C-alpha positions in Angstrom: 0.0 0.0 0.0 1.4 3.4 -0.9 2.3 6.0 1.6 0.1 9.0 2.1 0.7 12.5 3.3 -0.5 13.4 6.7 -0.4 16.5 9.0 -0.3 16.0 12.8 -1.2 19.1 14.8 -1.0 18.9 18.5 -0.9 21.1 21.6 1.2 20.3 24.6 1.2 21.8 28.1 2.2 25.4 28.5 4.3 24.8 31.5 6.9 22.5 29.8 10.3 23.9 29.0 11.4 24.3 25.4 13.7 21.3 25.8 10.7 19.1 27.0 8.6 20.3 24.1 11.4 19.4 21.7 11.7 15.9 23.3 8.0 15.3 22.8 8.2 16.4 19.1 11.3 14.2 18.6 9.5 11.3 20.2 6.5 11.4 17.8 8.9 12.1 15.0 10.8 8.9 15.7 7.6 6.9 16.0 6.8 7.8 12.4 10.4 7.1 11.2 10.6 3.8 13.2 7.5 2.5 11.3 8.8 3.2 7.9 7.4 6.7 7.5 9.3 9.9 6.5 8.9 13.3 8.4 9.0 16.3 6.0 9.0 18.9 8.7 8.2 19.0 12.4 8.4 22.1 14.4 7.1 24.0 17.4 5.1 27.1 16.7 4.8 29.0 19.8 3.0 29.2 23.1 -0.5 30.6 22.6 -3.6 31.2 24.6 -6.2 28.5 23.8 -9.6 29.5 22.3 -11.2 28.0 25.3 -10.0 26.2 28.5 -9.2 22.4 28.0 -8.9 20.4 31.2 -7.8 23.4 33.2 -5.4 24.5 30.6 -5.5 28.2 29.3 -2.5 28.0 27.0 -0.3 25.5 25.2 2.6 25.0 23.0 1.5 24.2 19.4 3.4 21.7 17.3 3.0 20.8 13.6 4.4 17.8 11.9 4.1 16.9 8.2 4.8 13.3 7.4 4.4 10.6 4.8 3.5 7.1 6.0 1.3 4.0 5.6 -2.1 3.9 7.1 -1.1 2.2 10.3 1.3 5.0 11.4 -1.4 7.7 12.0 -3.5 5.2 13.9 -0.6 4.3 16.2 0.4 8.1 16.5 -3.2 8.9 17.4 -3.2 6.1 20.1 0.0 7.4 21.6 -1.1 11.1 21.7 -4.3 10.1 23.3 -2.6 8.4 26.2 0.2 11.0 26.7 -0.2 13.2 29.7 1.6 16.1 28.0 -0.7 16.3 25.0 -3.7 18.5 25.7 -5.3 18.2 22.2 -4.3 16.5 18.9 -5.6 16.1 15.3 -4.2 14.1 12.5 -5.3 15.0 8.9 -4.8 13.0 5.7 -3.7 15.6 3.1 -5.1 15.4 -0.5 -2.6 15.1 -3.4 
């Protein structure tokens, strides 16, 4: 099955240091690569105020990652982001060609 292009957008806790945020971004990037995918770009945006409070959080660090992978990779990424204590909210989109 051919690889598809995806975009993972997630928000991590605002009280984390830049090094911690980078560690989380690297962890999710390596998950994609370990499962045969390729990451085009992954980077932290900045700390922003959330549109509404989520589980007591009023702001968070936004991270965007574009990658190409098989269908199992976004499912695994979704599962891991859901159980991560540091991820406040996440979305994975399949990009059209």
